[in-house]
C-alpha positions as CSV (number, residue, x, y, z in Angstrom):
1,M,0.0,0.0,0.0
2,N,1.3,3.5,-0.9
3,I,-0.1,6.2,1.3
4,L,0.5,9.7,0.1
5,M,0.7,12.9,2.1
6,E,-2.5,14.1,0.4
7,D,-4.3,11.1,1.9
8,I,-4.0,12.3,5.5
9,P,-5.5,15.4,7.1
10,Y,-3.4,18.6,6.6
11,E,-3.0,19.2,10.4
12,L,-1.1,15.9,10.6
13,H,1.3,16.5,7.7
14,A,4.1,17.8,10.0
15,M,3.9,14.6,12.2
16,A,4.0,12.4,9.1
17,E,7.0,14.2,7.8
18,I,8.8,13.8,11.1
19,I,8.1,10.2,11.7
20,G,7.7,9.0,8.1
21,M,4.7,7.7,6.3
22,K,5.3,4.0,7.3
23,N,5.4,4.9,11.0
24,F,2.4,7.2,10.5
25,E,0.5,4.3,9.0
26,E,1.4,2.1,12.0
27,I,0.1,4.8,14.4
28,A,-3.1,5.1,12.4
29,K,-3.6,1.3,12.7
30,L,-3.0,1.3,16.5
31,Y,-4.6,4.5,17.5
32,G,-6.9,5.6,14.6
33,G,-10.1,7.1,15.8
34,T,-8.9,7.6,19.4
35,T,-7.6,10.6,21.3
36,V,-3.9,10.4,21.9
37,Y,-2.2,12.7,24.4
38,I,1.3,13.9,23.6
39,P,2.9,15.7,26.5
40,V,4.7,19.0,26.1
41,H,8.4,18.7,25.4
42,R,9.4,20.1,28.8
43,K,7.6,17.2,30.5
44,V,9.2,14.6,28.2
45,I,12.7,15.7,29.2
46,L,12.1,15.9,32.9
47,G,13.2,12.3,33.5
48,E,16.5,12.8,31.8
49,R,17.1,16.1,33.6
50,N,16.4,14.4,36.9
51,R,18.8,11.5,36.1
52,E,21.5,14.1,35.2
53,I,20.9,15.9,38.6
54,V,21.3,12.6,40.4
55,R,24.5,11.8,38.4
56,Q,26.0,15.2,39.1
57,Y,25.1,15.4,42.7
58,N,28.2,15.1,44.9
59,G,26.8,15.7,48.3
60,K,27.7,19.4,48.4
61,N,26.5,21.0,45.2
62,V,22.8,21.6,45.6
63,D,23.2,25.3,45.0
64,K,25.3,24.7,41.8
65,L,22.7,22.3,40.5
66,R,19.7,24.6,41.3
67,I,21.4,27.4,39.4
68,K,22.3,25.2,36.4
69,Y,18.8,23.7,36.1
70,G,16.8,26.8,37.1
71,I,14.9,25.1,39.9
72,T,14.9,25.5,43.7
73,S,17.0,23.8,46.3
74,Q,13.9,22.1,47.6
75,Q,13.1,20.7,44.1
76,I,16.7,19.4,43.8
77,R,16.4,17.7,47.2
78,K,13.0,16.2,46.3
79,I,14.5,14.8,43.0
80,L,17.4,13.3,45.0
81,T,15.1,11.8,47.6
82,D,12.7,10.4,45.0
83,N,15.7,8.7,43.4
84,G,16.9,7.1,46.6
85,V,19.8,9.6,47.2
86,S,20.1,10.9,50.8
87,N,21.0,14.5,51.0
C-alpha cells in the first residue's frame, strides 16, 4: 500500500514528515479514531534532567545544581530523595 501525504489530514502533515509515512500508518492502525495525548516537550525531558541531577550530585553541590537547572534547592532535594539519594 502506498499512502500519500494528500491522503492524510493537513494538520497531521508535520507529524507524518517527522516520523515518516510508514510509521504514520502504524500509528493510524494502532490509535486511529482515538484521542492520543502527547505531553509537552518540557515534561518529556524531565526524567533525563532528573537523572542528570542525580548523576552530578556530589553531596555538596545543591546550589550549583539549582542554578544550572533553574529550579529551587527544595526541588533538587526532592529529586534526589525520589531517586533514593540521601541529601
